[in-house]
N, C-alpha and C positions, 0 to 999 in steps of 0.2 A: 506495499499500500502506499503509496504517496506519502509526502510526509504531508501537504496542503489537504489532504482524505483525514488525515490526524487532527488536523486543525479544526477542519472544516467541523467533524464529529466533536471536538470538545466544546466546539466555541456554539455549536448552538444546544450543548447540553446545559449551558451556564446563562446565554441568554435568550429569554423568552420573549413574547408578543407585546407583553407587557414593556420592558428594558427596550425592545425597538422602536419604542415610542418615547421612549426617552433618548435615543439615539438623534432624532432627528436633526438635517443639516443647519436648516433652518436656525435653529434655535443653540447649536453651536457657538462655542466663545470666541472662537476665532479660526484662521485657515488651517492651524494646522489640528487644531477639535476633530475641524470638519474631518479633515487627509483619517484621519482614525480610525473616524466613524464611515469614513467611504470605505475604508477595505474592509470593516466590519460586513457593511451591508451589500457587498458586492458576491456573499454567499449566499443570498438571501433578494433570490430575482424576482419574489411579486412585490417586495417594499416598494413602495413608492417615490422615492428616492435611488432606487437603483440605478437609472440610467443616468441621472447625473453625478453619482458616488463612480461608475465608469467613466464617465469623461474627464471627471476632476482627477483621478486616477492616472489617466491616459498622459492628461496635459502638466502631471506633476511628478511624474515617475523617474525624475533625476532626483529626488527630493531626497536627504540622508532617510531619513525616519523611514521610508519607503526600503531603499537598500537594505536597514537594518533589518524589518519584514522576511522582506527576502532572505537574507546572509540566516535569519535564525530560526526560520520553520521550514527552511529548504538546505541547509548546511550538510545536514551528513543524517543518514540514517537511522532512527531510534526506535529501540523494541520499546511503547509503549503501551505499556498494558491499559485495555481500554474496555470495560463491561458494559455492552449498547444497550442491556437489560439493569438497569441502574437503580437501587435503592435508592438512592439520593441525588435529587433535581435541583439541590441551592446550591451546592456546592462541589468541587472535584477534589479535596483534599485526599481521600484515598490514592491522587495518582499521583501529587505533588508535593503535600504535606501531609504524609500518615501520621507524622506526631503531634498534629491539631487535632488529626479524627480523633483518636485512639486517648487524648487528652480531656476532649471534650463528651466524648461519649463515659469516659472511668476516668474523671480527675483525682478521686481519693485514692481510684487504685494505683494512679500514676504517681502520686506525690509517695504512696509506700514502695512503690517499684524503684525509685530514683533515691531517695535513704536506702534502700536496699545496696544499694550498685555504691552506691558514696560510702557504705558503713566501713569502719576502718581497725582493724586487731591488731595485736601486738606492737602496742604503741611505746613507742621511747623520746621521751624527751630529750631536747637538743642539749648536745652535753657543755655547751656554755651558754646560759639562761643572760637575756636580756635584764643589765639591771638599772640601767640608768640612762632612759629617752632619749634626753637632753643630750647628752653625749653619747652615744652610741647610734642613734636613728638617725641619717640622712634625708629630712625633708624633702620630698619633691614636686612640682604641680608645671604644668601650661599654659603658655599664655597665647591663644589666636589670636591674629589682629588682622583687619581686612578694611578696606578705607572707607572712606566716611560716605553716610547716606548725603550728608550737606555739603558742598566742598565749603560753601561761603559760611558753615558754623560758626557762631562764636565758642562755640566747646573745643573746636580744633586748638590747640597749646599754638602759640603764636611763633614761637621758636619754629614749629614745624611746617606751617601753614604753606610758605609761599613754597617750596618743596615738592610739597604734597599734590600741588595743581595739574604735575605731567600725567598723575595717574588716571584724570578723570573718562579715557577711554581706550583706560589697558584693558585686554584681555584677561579676565581670573587663570589662573591657573591651578589650583587648589581648593576645596569643597570642607568646609568644618560646618560641626552642629551650629554653633553659635558663637561665630568670632566677633569681636569686641571692636565696631569700627570706630574710625578713629574720631566720632564727632561723638561720641557714647559721652551723656549726661553723669556727671556722679554718681547720681542712684541708677542711673544703669549699668556702671561700670566693673566688669567685674573684677577687675586687680583691685578696685578698692574695697570692694563689697570682701571677696576671699580674704586679704590681708588682715584686714580689717579684723574681722571673726577670728581668723587663727592667732591672733595676737592677744585677743581675748581670751581666749582659749588658753594660751600658755601661760598668761596671769594666773589661773585657775591654779595652777602647777605651782606657782610663785607662792601662792597663799596658802597649797598644803603641803610646802616645805618638799616637794618632787625636784625643784633644780633652784639653785642661788637667784638669787632677784638680780645679781649681778650677772649671771647667766644666760647666753640667747643661745637658741636653736637656728639651726643653718639649713635656709630654705634653696634650693636650686631650683630656677625657673628656666625654662625654655623658653625661647620666643618665635612663634611662625606666625608665618603669612600667604595670604592667598594670592598675592602676583608678586613675579619674580621683581625683585629692584627695589619691593619695599623694606628693604629688613633691616638698612642704617634708621630709616624713619620710623620703624617700629621700636626699635632700641630705645630711641633715645624717647619715644613718646611714654614707654614704658617705664623708663627711669623717670620720666617728667612729673608721671601720674603720682608715683612711688616719692618724691620729694616733696612735690608739695601739697598733696593729698594725704596724708599719712605719717603717724607719727610711731613708728612702729620701736616699742619696747624690749620687744624679747625676740626679734627675727632678725637674722643678717641676712640680706637675699642677696643672692648672685645669678647674675644673668649671661645665659647661654646663648647665642644667637647661632645662624651659620658659619662666618667667621671666626666666633671663636673655634668651631666645630674643626672647620677647617685646618688652625693653628696645632690644635691640641693632635691631631692626625698627623701632620707633615714633624709632629713633634716626636711621637712615637715611631712612624714608620719610616720616619726618616726619606732617605732616597728610593726605598719600594715603594709605587705610585700603583701598581697591579688592581688593588683594590679603592682605588679612586672613588669618593663623593660616597662612599656607605656609612660612614661617623657625617652623622647632620640631626638636622631637625625643620628642615623645612622638606615640604612634600607631604605623604599622605602618614596616615597619624600612626600607622606604622613605624614609622621613621623617629621620630620627636618620642615614643612611647620606648621604643629601645635605645636611644642616648641616653633618655633617663636613668634606667636600669642599669646603666655601665659605667655610670658617674661616681655612683659608690667604689666600683676598684681603684678608680684615678684617687681619690679623696682622701683614703684606705690608704695609697700608696704613698701618693705627695705632702699632703697635710694633715692629716693624724689618723694614726692607723686604730685609734680606740671608735673609728667609723663602721659596724660591721652590718649593720643593715641599711636599710632604705625603707621609706612609706612614701608612696605616690597620691597626694589628695587631689581631686580637681577645685578650682575656686569659688565654682559653686557650689560646694559644699561646706558643712562646719559642725564644728565636734559642739555640741551643746551639752555641755558641761552642767547643766542643772537638770535635763532630763539623765545624762546619763546616773550620775549622781543618785538622782531620784529612784530610776529603776535597775541601777546595777550596785550600788553601794559605793563605787569606782568613778575614778577621774579618767579623763584619757591615757593619762601615764601609766596608772594605777592598771587599765587592762591591758594597757602593753606589755606590762610588768609578769602578766600574769597568761601568757600567752606562751606555756613551758614546750609545749607541743615543736614552735617553730623552729625548725630548722633540724629536728628531729626524723623519727620514721617510723615507718608500718608497714602493716600487709593488707591489700587492697582484696574486696570479695572472690575477688578470680585468685587469688595467692598471688598474688606479684609484690614487688617490693615497691613502694611510694618515698623517695626522699620528699619530705614535707620542708620545704628550702622556702616554698612560696605564701603567703599569708593574704587570706582574704575576709575584708568586712562586706557591712554590707550599708543597705541605702532606708533611709524613711523619709517620705516628702514631708515638705513643713506644712501645709494643710493637714496632714495625717499625725503628728508626732504630740499633740494634744491629747489623743485617745490613746494612745500606746506607742509606748519605742519602737516595739516588735511587729510594725504594720506594715505587709511588702509594699513596695514602692510602685511595684507593678500589677495592676487590677486583673481578673480575669474577665477576659471579653466578655459582652452585653450580648445573650444571644442572638440576637437579632440583627448584629451588626453585619453579617453577609446574605442574608435572607432577604431585607428590606430591596435600598437600591443599589443597581449592580454599581460592583467596584472590583478590584482584585483581589478583597478579601475571600469570593469563593473559590479562586484559585489556589491561593499561598493564606496560609494565616498564623504566622510564628508569634504571633502573641499568646497562643493559647499554652504550648509549650514554657513559652521565657515566662507566662503567670505561675504557671506549677514549679516549674523549677526554682520560681525566685522562693512562693510559698515552702516549699519543702527544705532548700539549702539555705538561703540567705537567712533564716527567722529560728535554724535550728539554733537549739537553747544548750548547746552541750558539746564538747569538742572532738567528739570522736568519728567523726567525717570528714571525708575531703571535699575540698570545690572544683567541681569544674564551670559551674558558673559563676563568674566574677563579675565585676565592675570596674575599670581603669582606674576610678579614683579611691577608689581603697582598698590598692594590691601592694603588698610589702614582698622584701626578696634579701636573704643573706648574702654576704658575700661567699661563702664557702658553696652556695648554689651557684652563684654565676661562673666560679675558677671548673668548677665540677663539670655543669653541664652546657658551658655557653649558650642559653637559650638565647630566644632572637625572636621578635615579629615582624617575617618580611617586610619590607619597604615599599611592596606595591602591594600589603593590606591598609586599607583606607575607611574599614568599619569593623568592629570588634575586635579592636589592635589587642586587645585585654584576654579575649577568648583564645586569640591567633596565638598568642606568647608560648603556652606551651607544647604545643603543634611538634615544635621544632626539638624539643626532649624527651618524647617518647618510644623506649624500646622495648622490644617483645618482653624479658621478664621485668624492668628496672624503670619508671620515668620518675620526672620532676613535677610536682604536681601543690597545689593551696591548700595549706593548714586553715580549716573551719576560725575564723580568729571570735568564741563567742563573745557575746556583748560590744563589740567593736561596731556601731551602727552610726554611721555620720547621718546631715540632716541635710537634703538636697534639696537647694533654695533656688534653682535657674528661674523657675516663671514669676518669681520674685522680685526679680531686675530687668531679667533679659527676655523678656516677651518678645519685643519688638524683633530682636536679633537672632529669635528662632524661627517666627513668621518669616523673616527673611531670607531664611536658610532651609526653609520645607523642602522645598524640592529639589536642592542640590542635595538633600540627607536623603530623600527615598529614593534618587539615581544612587546615588552611593549602599543604597541597602540592596541594589539591585546588583551593584559591582560586585557588591558582597557574595552573592550566589555563584555569580562568575569565578569572582578568585577564588573562595572556599574548596569549590568543586575541585578546581584547578588542583588548586593546590593539594587537595587531598591525593588526588592522584599522583603527584611530581612524589610525595611521600616516599621514605623508605617502609614503610608498613602498609599494609592491605588497607584499600578505598574500606572494607566492611567493616574492617581492624576499629578505624577511626572513627567512620560512622557511629558503633557501636558505643565506644569510648565516651563519643560526646554528647550521645543521647541524652535531653529528649530535643535540647534549647541550640545549643551550637549546630546540631548535626542536621537541622531541618536547611541549612544555609549549603550543603554540599549534595550535590542527586546527579544521577548520570546525564539528568536532562533538563542541564543547568542554562542553553542557552533558548531553547523552547520555552521554557516558566519564563525567563526575563521575558521574553517578547511578547508572550501571552500577557502579563500585570503589567511593560508597556504600554502595549496596546488598549487595553483597558481604562489604565489610569490616563491615555494620552486622549481621549473622547471625551474628558473634565477638566484638565488642567490645562490643557494650551499650551502657547507655544513657548513661553519659559522651562517649563518642562519637557516639551516635546523637542525644540530645536537643540536644547542643551545636552538632555537626555541621550538622543542619536549619537550625537559625536564621542562621549565620551564611554559610553555604552560596547558600539563598536571598536574604538580605542584600547577597552578593557578588553574583548573578545581576541581583537588580533596578539595583544601583548600576550592572552592567557594563551595561546596556539604554538606563540615562536618563541617567547622570550621565559615564561614565566619558569620552567623546570630548570632552564642554565641560571639564574638568577637568586633563585633558593639554591643549591648549590653552595653556587658561588659566596651568597654571603652565608650561609654555613660555614664554610673555609674560612670565612674573614671574620667572626666571632671568637674560633676558634683560637686563627693566630692571635688577634687583640688580646686575648685574657693572657697568652703563653708569653707575645712581648712584651705586655705591661709586668708581667711578672720576673720576667730577669731586666725589666727598665732602671737604667740609673739616670736619678735627675741629677748629675753630679753639680751640673752650673745651673741648679735650680729654674731653668727654663721652662718647665710644664708647671710647678709650683706656681712662676712670676704670672702666667698665665691665668690660672683658676682666680688668683689672688684677685687679678684685675678686672673679675667679671665680678667682683663684689660693690655693692651699692655705695657710698659711702656718705 
């Protein structure tokens, strides 16, 4: 059967006569929405818009989105199992999202199964317990900067306003969930919000005698940009915001941009440039996520050997000390010190050895924390969100396994499980696990960089994993101040999630372990995004959502998805292997590195905001 025959059968299972009325060409928001609708209507030759649809498709046959549909629906023969006598006629999760179907049908059973698979035995505590978080943990975070919404806004610092004007019509290179626009108001600025709250949280520790009044934690901030060339302006902006708007008493801030990363690379690798440009913070999420993990090795080597742990937060997250004390009787530093298995070992449910060198906390939304600290930040989807209006949720619904995985893992109240489902803003790592495993998120990963980090460190009989940090819950506040930025980045994020399907599916294929073994290991949430039908699935989601999202989504998305598809087919495998060699060599080189002239130390110290 030809691929478009499959497509037509699937399409007619999810698009009803009522839906076709809502796909009227006359009611489309713009020409891009109309083009997506026309592509669907061409399979319904009795539809009143059929002739107009065919005419439109023929006149615009060179449009990028039509090339995408041709590529993704016809590019390869796929054995998609399709039952023509279907029990479900409101979704097709059994084909493209079986994890959603089983989660929806048997939620409590799936939660119990998740916990059975995460359960650990033979738990052994770390040989070197964390005793002084202020001295031993290097704190990490990232700042994502984008161009202003209004280039004439008075909120843009005068020091960068003139130089910034050249970016008015420059094409965007990278997309993030809610980057900080350079004209953000004080109340919308994630830098101010996050650092102010962190400083106040550490002040609690001083009050509880968990650090001396004169001591400060060290916080490394990576500075990434959405547009190539914006780096220097962004770095200057972050410095200005911190100096002018904050009076930090308990935090020393160090800023790392792409330029600083290049200096570090050149110092450690010197004349060997075969891995050029792998150490950095610009680009996809995976790049700065991995860099932030490895900065611990550098600090331990040339700044202070007391640093044996790092912990990453996001600046839209808060250590709510009052709620932590009320619900757990411990402050955040005391909770850190109670994680005795961080850096230890255990045995999983299959008898494999687990290295618990990673740590994972959880999140609670700001609006929910007053109810209970242990309130999942991801809620189960409403029952009718796939059955009413036509949307891609009828095809693919990762929110179901995500919500159950959140309930089961993140809200667990003991220490005897490992974490497969993690959130990047509440993760830690030990120095020893970096040295042993050289783990990394590939630089081609632009969504779920936190989930992807351990994929590189899974072997047949032993693997690196996250220790579940009992009681370590941060308050998630992004909707309290970043609503405008979130809305602006909505379509970019949605396209990123489609790229995630292409990338994870091909990453699993490139991995040394069998695709099915990885799928089973990362069941039920991360596994959703790896499928043998990645292109077909992505094309179908993109088509359905394109009917309603229009130009910004379709025009931007078609190019990005075709570029991602090409990369996955031609470069991903080799890139993964190159990066795996690079991080192993980075660890080995740094282990033997002699900073006799204090060159590397000087580079690191130069990043401190004074």
